[in-house]
SERO-4910 file (N, C-alpha, C, O; in steps of 0.05 Angstrom, whole numbers):
BEGIN
 pado doro    nc1    nc2    nc3   cac1   cac2   cac3    cc1    cc2    cc3    oc1    oc2    oc3
  Met    A    279  -2773   -413    279  -2799   -412    269  -2803   -454    248  -2796   -466
  Lys    A    285  -2812   -462    286  -2820   -485    270  -2837   -503    284  -2858   -506
  Asp    A    246  -2840   -520    236  -2858   -533    251  -2879   -551    267  -2877   -569
  Ile    A    240  -2901   -537    263  -2933   -551    244  -2950   -560    222  -2946   -550
  Val    A    246  -2965   -575    234  -2992   -590    242  -3007   -595    255  -3001   -615
  Ile    A    245  -3044   -587    251  -3065   -585    235  -3073   -622    212  -3075   -630
  Tyr    A    261  -3077   -635    249  -3103   -643    259  -3137   -641    280  -3147   -632
  Gly    A    240  -3148   -652    236  -3172   -637    231  -3178   -611    245  -3175   -591
  Ala    A    200  -3191   -618    181  -3193   -584    188  -3220   -580    174  -3235   -566
  Gly    A    210  -3228   -590    214  -3268   -580    217  -3265   -562    208  -3243   -554
  Gly    A    234  -3283   -541    249  -3288   -516    271  -3272   -504    278  -3273   -480
  Phe    A    283  -3256   -526    311  -3241   -515    292  -3207   -513    294  -3189   -495
  Gly    A    276  -3208   -540    264  -3188   -539    251  -3174   -512    257  -3153   -501
  Arg    A    230  -3195   -505    221  -3193   -478    236  -3190   -456    230  -3174   -439
  Glu    A    257  -3203   -456    284  -3201   -445    294  -3160   -443    292  -3143   -425
  Thr    A    303  -3161   -468    311  -3137   -469    293  -3109   -454    305  -3088   -446
  Ala    A    257  -3115   -454    240  -3098   -446    247  -3098   -414    246  -3076   -403
  Leu    A    254  -3120   -399    257  -3131   -380    280  -3110   -372    274  -3092   -356
  Leu    A    305  -3113   -384    333  -3104   -382    329  -3070   -376    333  -3056   -357
  Ile    A    319  -3066   -406    309  -3030   -395    295  -3030   -375    309  -3019   -358
  His    A    273  -3037   -364    267  -3028   -343    280  -3027   -321    276  -3009   -304
  Gln    A    295  -3044   -319    317  -3055   -291    346  -3030   -305    363  -3030   -287
  Ile    A    353  -3016   -321    363  -3000   -321    344  -2975   -311    355  -2961   -294
  Asn    A    315  -2966   -317    304  -2952   -311    309  -2943   -278    314  -2920   -269
  Gln    A    305  -2971   -263    302  -2965   -242    325  -2965   -225    324  -2965   -201
  His    A    349  -2965   -241    377  -2947   -228    380  -2916   -231    388  -2898   -216
  Thr    A    368  -2916   -258    370  -2881   -273    355  -2878   -294    359  -2889   -316
  Ser    A    336  -2862   -289    316  -2859   -314    320  -2853   -336    325  -2829   -336
  Ala    A    321  -2867   -366    330  -2863   -383    312  -2872   -398    322  -2867   -420
  Trp    A    295  -2880   -401    285  -2893   -434    252  -2895   -431    247  -2902   -408
  Asn    A    235  -2891   -442    207  -2891   -449    200  -2901   -468    194  -2888   -488
  Leu    A    198  -2942   -469    197  -2962   -478    165  -2958   -496    143  -2961   -485
  Ile    A    168  -2952   -524    142  -2948   -526    128  -2978   -532    106  -2982   -522
  Gly    A    139  -2997   -548    127  -3019   -558    154  -3041   -578    177  -3033   -583
  Phe    A    144  -3064   -585    156  -3075   -610    146  -3079   -638    122  -3079   -647
  Tyr    A    168  -3081   -651    160  -3092   -671    179  -3118   -689    203  -3121   -692
  Asp    A    160  -3130   -698    160  -3154   -704    150  -3166   -728    126  -3169   -726
  Asp    A    157  -3173   -744    147  -3191   -772    127  -3206   -769    106  -3208   -782
  Gly    A    138  -3222   -742    125  -3253   -746     98  -3250   -733     81  -3268   -734
  Leu    A     95  -3222   -715     69  -3223   -700     51  -3196   -711     60  -3177   -723
  Ala    A     15  -3203   -700      4  -3185   -713     10  -3153   -700     21  -3149   -678
  Lys    A      3  -3136   -717      0  -3108   -716    -15  -3105   -694    -39  -3104   -701
  Gly    A    -11  -3104   -669    -30  -3085   -650    -34  -3112   -623    -50  -3111   -605
  Lys    A    -19  -3129   -627    -17  -3158   -607    -12  -3142   -589     -6  -3119   -594
  Ser    A    -11  -3151   -566      1  -3139   -545     19  -3170   -525     11  -3191   -516
  Val    A     51  -3154   -525     67  -3179   -515     79  -3161   -487     86  -3138   -486
  Asp    A     79  -3184   -463     80  -3171   -436     75  -3137   -432     89  -3120   -422
  Ser    A     49  -3137   -445     35  -3112   -438     41  -3093   -458     22  -3081   -468
  Trp    A     70  -3086   -468     77  -3080   -490     58  -3088   -520     51  -3110   -527
  Lys    A     53  -3060   -537     40  -3067   -563     61  -3073   -587     83  -3063   -591
  Val    A     48  -3094   -604     71  -3095   -622     64  -3076   -643     43  -3078   -657
  Leu    A     87  -3051   -648     72  -3029   -672     75  -3040   -703     76  -3023   -721
  Gly    A     77  -3064   -709     85  -3068   -739    104  -3081   -745    112  -3094   -726
  Gly    A    116  -3084   -767    141  -3097   -774    165  -3075   -792    161  -3051   -794
  Ile    A    185  -3089   -802    202  -3078   -804    195  -3059   -829    215  -3046   -832
  Asp    A    180  -3053   -843    172  -3036   -867    159  -3015   -848    169  -2992   -848
  Asp    A    133  -3021   -829    114  -3001   -820    145  -2985   -805    143  -2961   -806
  Leu    A    174  -2997   -790    181  -2980   -776    201  -2968   -795    219  -2957   -783
  Ile    A    204  -2967   -826    216  -2957   -832    204  -2929   -844    216  -2908   -847
  Lys    A    182  -2934   -848    156  -2918   -849    153  -2898   -832    150  -2874   -837
  Ser    A    155  -2914   -804    157  -2879   -784    178  -2864   -785    179  -2844   -771
  Gly    A    202  -2871   -807    221  -2840   -810    238  -2836   -792    253  -2816   -792
  Gly    A    239  -2863   -767    253  -2855   -755    247  -2841   -726    227  -2846   -713
  Gln    A    271  -2822   -716    265  -2803   -699    275  -2820   -668    282  -2807   -648
  Val    A    276  -2842   -669    264  -2848   -643    296  -2879   -638    306  -2890   -657
  Ser    A    301  -2883   -615    320  -2903   -614    318  -2932   -610    304  -2943   -592
  Ile    A    328  -2941   -621    315  -2975   -627    344  -3003   -621    367  -3004   -629
  Val    A    331  -3015   -609    348  -3045   -601    340  -3066   -618    317  -3075   -619
  Ile    A    357  -3074   -630    348  -3097   -647    353  -3131   -628    374  -3144   -629
  Ala    A    333  -3137   -614    342  -3151   -598    331  -3189   -608    314  -3202   -596
  Ile    A    348  -3198   -632    342  -3214   -648    380  -3226   -634    399  -3211   -630
  Ala    A    381  -3260   -628    400  -3271   -627    418  -3284   -644    440  -3295   -639
  Asp    A    402  -3281   -667    422  -3293   -692    434  -3267   -707    422  -3247   -714
  Pro    A    469  -3274   -711    479  -3255   -724    472  -3246   -741    466  -3222   -744
  Ile    A    472  -3268   -759    462  -3261   -791    436  -3245   -793    435  -3223   -803
  Thr    A    414  -3258   -783    387  -3239   -784    393  -3210   -769    381  -3190   -778
  Arg    A    412  -3208   -745    407  -3180   -735    429  -3166   -763    421  -3143   -766
  Lys    A    451  -3172   -781    461  -3158   -786    443  -3152   -815    443  -3128   -822
  Leu    A    425  -3174   -832    404  -3165   -838    380  -3143   -835    371  -3131   -855
  Leu    A    372  -3139   -813    362  -3119   -805    365  -3090   -801    347  -3073   -802
  Ile    A    392  -3087   -794    406  -3068   -792    403  -3051   -819    392  -3030   -824
  Glu    A    425  -3075   -836    429  -3058   -865    399  -3052   -880    402  -3035   -898
  Lys    A    377  -3060   -878    355  -3051   -879    340  -3019   -874    325  -3003   -884
  Leu    A    359  -3027   -845    350  -2993   -839    373  -2974   -830    377  -2965   -807
  Asn    A    390  -2970   -860    413  -2959   -850    401  -2930   -860    411  -2909   -851
  Asn    A    374  -2927   -885    375  -2903   -891    354  -2882   -881    348  -2859   -889
  Ile    A    345  -2901   -858    329  -2874   -832    349  -2868   -811    371  -2878   -807
  Pro    A    337  -2846   -798    346  -2827   -780    347  -2853   -753    344  -2839   -733
  Leu    A    348  -2870   -748    350  -2889   -720    384  -2882   -699    406  -2879   -709
  Asp    A    379  -2881   -679    399  -2889   -662    387  -2906   -645    365  -2908   -634
  Phe    A    417  -2924   -643    424  -2942   -634    439  -2949   -610    461  -2957   -616
  Pro    A    435  -2949   -589    442  -2944   -562    448  -2958   -558    435  -2978   -562
  Thr    A    474  -2961   -544    488  -2984   -526    470  -2987   -495    471  -2969   -478
  Leu    A    456  -3010   -491    451  -3017   -468    469  -3034   -455    483  -3051   -464
  Ile    A    466  -3025   -427    484  -3041   -412    473  -3046   -380    465  -3028   -366
  His    A    473  -3067   -375    444  -3070   -349    469  -3060   -333    493  -3058   -337
  Pro    A    448  -3053   -306    466  -3034   -285    483  -3064   -266    500  -3055   -251
  Leu    A    479  -3089   -266    496  -3107   -262    515  -3111   -274    537  -3114   -264
  Cys    A    511  -3113   -291    543  -3120   -314    564  -3100   -300    558  -3077   -294
  Gln    A    586  -3111   -298    611  -3104   -293    620  -3097   -308    630  -3114   -322
  Arg    A    624  -3065   -318    633  -3062   -351    669  -3062   -349    681  -3058   -370
  Gly    A    684  -3068   -325    708  -3060   -329    715  -3031   -327    701  -3014   -316
  Asp    A    741  -3026   -341    754  -3002   -336    747  -2976   -362    727  -2970   -375
  Lys    A    772  -2968   -362    760  -2938   -375    770  -2951   -410    759  -2946   -431
  Asn    A    792  -2969   -405    806  -2977   -432    785  -2990   -442    794  -2998   -464
  Asn    A    754  -3001   -440    741  -3019   -449    724  -3000   -482    713  -2978   -481
  Tyr    A    727  -3012   -499    707  -2998   -522    680  -3010   -529    677  -3033   -537
  Phe    A    665  -2998   -526    634  -3007   -548    620  -2998   -565    607  -2977   -560
  Gly    A    618  -3007   -581    602  -2999   -613    576  -2997   -608    568  -3007   -587
  Lys    A    562  -2985   -625    532  -2970   -616    520  -2995   -627    532  -3007   -645
  Gly    A    498  -3001   -616    478  -3022   -605    490  -3042   -597    486  -3058   -616
  Cys    A    501  -3051   -584    508  -3073   -570    490  -3074   -538    481  -3055   -525
  Val    A    489  -3101   -532    469  -3101   -508    490  -3122   -496    501  -3140   -508
  Leu    A    493  -3114   -467    505  -3128   -446    481  -3125   -422    469  -3106   -413
  Thr    A    480  -3161   -415    460  -3165   -394    472  -3166   -367    495  -3161   -361
  Ala    A    454  -3174   -352    466  -3172   -327    484  -3198   -322    485  -3216   -338
  Gly    A    498  -3197   -297    521  -3213   -300    542  -3218   -305    559  -3229   -290
  Val    A    547  -3204   -335    567  -3202   -349    594  -3186   -335    593  -3165   -322
  Ile    A    614  -3202   -340    636  -3194   -327    660  -3186   -342    677  -3202   -348
  Leu    A    662  -3160   -349    691  -3155   -361    716  -3136   -349    714  -3123   -328
  Thr    A    735  -3136   -362    771  -3135   -351    771  -3102   -358    760  -3081   -353
  Thr    A    791  -3115   -373    808  -3090   -390    811  -3095   -417    813  -3118   -427
  Ser    A    814  -3066   -435    824  -3067   -455    809  -3083   -480    818  -3087   -502
  Ile    A    779  -3091   -466    758  -3093   -486    751  -3091   -509    740  -3069   -509
  Ser    A    749  -3099   -531    735  -3085   -553    709  -3097   -571    714  -3117   -585
  Phe    A    685  -3086   -571    656  -3092   -568    645  -3077   -602    628  -3059   -603
  Glu    A    656  -3087   -621    652  -3074   -636    615  -3073   -639    600  -3079   -620
  Asp    A    606  -3062   -667    582  -3051   -663    556  -3067   -663    548  -3069   -687
  Phe    A    542  -3080   -647    514  -3099   -647    528  -3114   -643    528  -3133   -659
  Val    A    542  -3115   -626    544  -3154   -608    530  -3147   -583    525  -3126   -570
  Ile    A    524  -3178   -581    501  -3176   -555    525  -3204   -535    537  -3222   -546
  Val    A    524  -3197   -508    532  -3204   -488    512  -3215   -471    495  -3200   -463
  Asn    A    511  -3244   -463    483  -3250   -447    483  -3261   -422    504  -3274   -421
  Leu    A    476  -3262   -409    477  -3264   -379    504  -3291   -364    508  -3315   -368
  Leu    A    512  -3275   -352    534  -3290   -342    557  -3296   -349    571  -3312   -336
  Ser    A    567  -3283   -372    588  -3291   -387    616  -3278   -372    612  -3268   -349
  Thr    A    636  -3278   -378    656  -3263   -366    679  -3269   -395    684  -3287   -411
  Ile    A    690  -3233   -387    706  -3236   -420    734  -3222   -408    733  -3203   -393
  Gly    A    751  -3231   -413    783  -3237   -401    791  -3202   -415    774  -3186   -424
  His    A    826  -3199   -412    835  -3181   -421    835  -3178   -450    827  -3199   -461
  Asp    A    843  -3157   -469    846  -3149   -496    830  -3171   -512    842  -3181   -531
  Val    A    801  -3181   -507    785  -3184   -522    772  -3170   -553    763  -3147   -556
  Val    A    772  -3185   -568    759  -3166   -592    739  -3188   -598    740  -3212   -596
  Ile    A    721  -3172   -605    694  -3189   -612    677  -3173   -634    665  -3152   -628
  Gly    A    677  -3181   -655    667  -3166   -689    648  -3166   -689    635  -3184   -679
  Lys    A    637  -3144   -700    608  -3142   -703    588  -3165   -705    592  -3186   -718
  Phe    A    566  -3157   -692    541  -3170   -699    546  -3200   -686    528  -3216   -688
  Ser    A    563  -3206   -677    565  -3228   -664    553  -3233   -642    548  -3211   -632
  Thr    A    547  -3247   -629    532  -3265   -604    539  -3279   -576    541  -3302   -583
  Val    A    544  -3278   -554    558  -3292   -538    528  -3295   -522    513  -3277   -514
  Met    A    528  -3326   -520    503  -3337   -501    507  -3343   -476    527  -3355   -469
  Pro    A    491  -3338   -461    494  -3336   -428    512  -3371   -420    515  -3393   -429
  Gly    A    520  -3353   -398    555  -3375   -389    568  -3380   -397    581  -3401   -392
  Cys    A    579  -3354   -424    612  -3371   -431    627  -3360   -411    620  -3346   -392
  Ser    A    654  -3369   -418    683  -3358   -410    701  -3361   -437    709  -3379   -452
  Ile    A    702  -3327   -432    730  -3322   -459    748  -3312   -448    744  -3291   -436
  Ser    A    768  -3323   -449    798  -3319   -437    814  -3293   -448    803  -3279   -465
  Gly    A    840  -3288   -437    852  -3262   -452    855  -3264   -475    865  -3286   -481
  Ser    A    851  -3246   -500    870  -3236   -524    855  -3252   -544    863  -3257   -567
  Val    A    832  -3261   -533    817  -3284   -565    805  -3261   -583    791  -3244   -574
  Lys    A    810  -3262   -602    790  -3253   -623    765  -3267   -641    769  -3285   -658
  Ile    A    751  -3262   -638    721  -3267   -656    716  -3251   -674    715  -3227   -671
  Gly    A    709  -3266   -706    702  -3258   -720    672  -3248   -722    652  -3257   -710
  Glu    A    673  -3223   -744    647  -3214   -743    619  -3240   -746    618  -3261   -759
  Cys    A    600  -3226   -728    574  -3251   -747    578  -3278   -736    573  -3298   -748
  Ser    A    589  -3278   -706    600  -3315   -698    578  -3309   -674    569  -3289   -663
  Leu    A    573  -3332   -672    558  -3345   -650    568  -3365   -629    571  -3389   -634
  Ile    A    572  -3352   -603    578  -3373   -588    564  -3380   -568    558  -3363   -551
  Gly    A    556  -3408   -565    537  -3425   -558    533  -3414   -528    549  -3397   -520
  Thr    A    514  -3424   -512    519  -3424   -481    533  -3442   -468    533  -3466   -474
  Gly    A    546  -3430   -448    569  -3446   -432    596  -3455   -436    610  -3468   -421
  Ala    A    601  -3441   -467    627  -3449   -482    650  -3437   -472    648  -3413   -468
  Arg    A    672  -3447   -467    692  -3448   -462    719  -3433   -484    725  -3450   -500
  Ile    A    731  -3413   -488    749  -3409   -504    773  -3405   -499    774  -3381   -493
  Leu    A    800  -3416   -497    821  -3410   -481    838  -3389   -487    836  -3382   -511
  Gln    A    849  -3380   -478    863  -3341   -484    883  -3344   -516    886  -3365   -528
  Asn    A    891  -3328   -522    907  -3325   -549    897  -3337   -576    906  -3340   -599
  Leu    A    869  -3342   -561    861  -3356   -598    836  -3346   -609    821  -3332   -595
  Ser    A    830  -3352   -635    826  -3333   -653    799  -3351   -667    800  -3376   -670
  Ile    A    774  -3335   -676    757  -3355   -679    744  -3329   -704    733  -3307   -702
  Gly    A    755  -3347   -731    733  -3341   -751    708  -3327   -763    688  -3339   -755
  Lys    A    703  -3305   -781    681  -3300   -782    664  -3314   -786    671  -3336   -794
  Lys    A    624  -3309   -781    613  -3328   -787    620  -3361   -784    620  -3378   -801
  Ser    A    627  -3361   -756    638  -3378   -744    601  -3392   -715    583  -3381   -703
  Arg    A    608  -3413   -717    588  -3420   -697    605  -3441   -674    618  -3460   -683
  Val    A    603  -3436   -644    611  -3450   -622    591  -3458   -608    575  -3443   -597
  Gly    A    590  -3490   -608    564  -3503   -595    565  -3503   -562    584  -3499   -546
  Ala    A    545  -3506   -559    536  -3499   -527    561  -3526   -512    569  -3549   -518
  Gly    A    565  -3509   -493    585  -3524   -474    613  -3532   -491    627  -3549   -480
  Ala    A    622  -3522   -514    644  -3532   -524    669  -3517   -511    670  -3494   -505
  Val    A    693  -3537   -508    716  -3518   -496    737  -3519   -525    739  -3537   -541
  Val    A    747  -3498   -526    754  -3489   -550    774  -3485   -536    774  -3472   -515
  Thr    A    803  -3503   -555    831  -3505   -552    852  -3487   -568    875  -3480   -562
  Gln    A    836  -3485   -588    851  -3483   -619    843  -3462   -635    819  -3462   -639
  Ser    A    861  -3440   -647    840  -3430   -663    824  -3433   -691    840  -3444   -705
  Phe    A    802  -3428   -706    798  -3436   -728    793  -3412   -744    795  -3389   -736
  Pro    A    784  -3422   -771    790  -3395   -796    751  -3396   -796    734  -3409   -786
  Asp    A    753  -3374   -813    711  -3368   -819    691  -3390   -821    696  -3414   -828
  Gly    A    676  -3383   -817    653  -3410   -831    655  -3429   -819    653  -3449   -832
  Gln    A    661  -3434   -787    665  -3460   -781    641  -3466   -763    628  -3449   -752
  Thr    A    636  -3492   -761    613  -3496   -738    632  -3520   -724    638  -3542   -733
  Ile    A    640  -3507   -693    658  -3518   -674    634  -3533   -650    612  -3529   -641
  Leu    A    651  -3550   -648    634  -3568   -623    653  -3579   -605    676  -3572   -605
  Gly    A    644  -3598   -591    655  -3612   -570    679  -3609   -555    688  -3586   -557
  Ile    A    695  -3629   -534    713  -3628   -522    736  -3640   -524    742  -3659   -509
  Pro    A    753  -3632   -543    765  -3612   -535    744  -3597   -562    721  -3603   -559
  Ala    A    749  -3582   -583    731  -3563   -595    741  -3577   -615    765  -3581   -614
  Tyr    A    725  -3590   -641    731  -3592   -670    718  -3576   -695    694  -3570   -694
  Ala    A    726  -3572   -708    710  -3558   -740    687  -3587   -749    696  -3609   -750
  Lys    A    668  -3584   -753    650  -3605   -759    645  -3601   -783    630  -3616   -795
***
């Protein structure tokens, strides 16, 4: 088993700890040591795991451990990872045993997190540090850019392109052959029927740029 820590002890961090536990029930892989979180006191317990400090403590530790960044916001996640670039950390991709990960044509970059109930098909590409949350479905030939987050219950149809640092809100639907520019936010429950450029807030049925 390899040692692993989680940065972020909020709701998604705690869910990630559960994900690691459930991976270990399927095949023993990870020894979870605890959390790092700048918003909590060092030594505090979160769901029986200790907070080991903040980002500076993690940097001072010198690495030599695997870490998952359990922060849903794409921009925050990117900034944290940039701070950690100069220490020898391993960023594994974690895939829940109940994620249908599709076929051998799918590509997963480093540091991705795919949770329970996610369904993938074929020729999908996840760039580094993508999060796909519970019960989302992703069709053929989808490309999701670095640091992007897909919240629970989304449906992304075939040949969709999502730019880096984008967030797809809970229950959103994106129709086939569309593109969402980088640093965009798709609101919860939106139905996207057209493509949008970078930096948009996309809301409604059918979706429009706010």
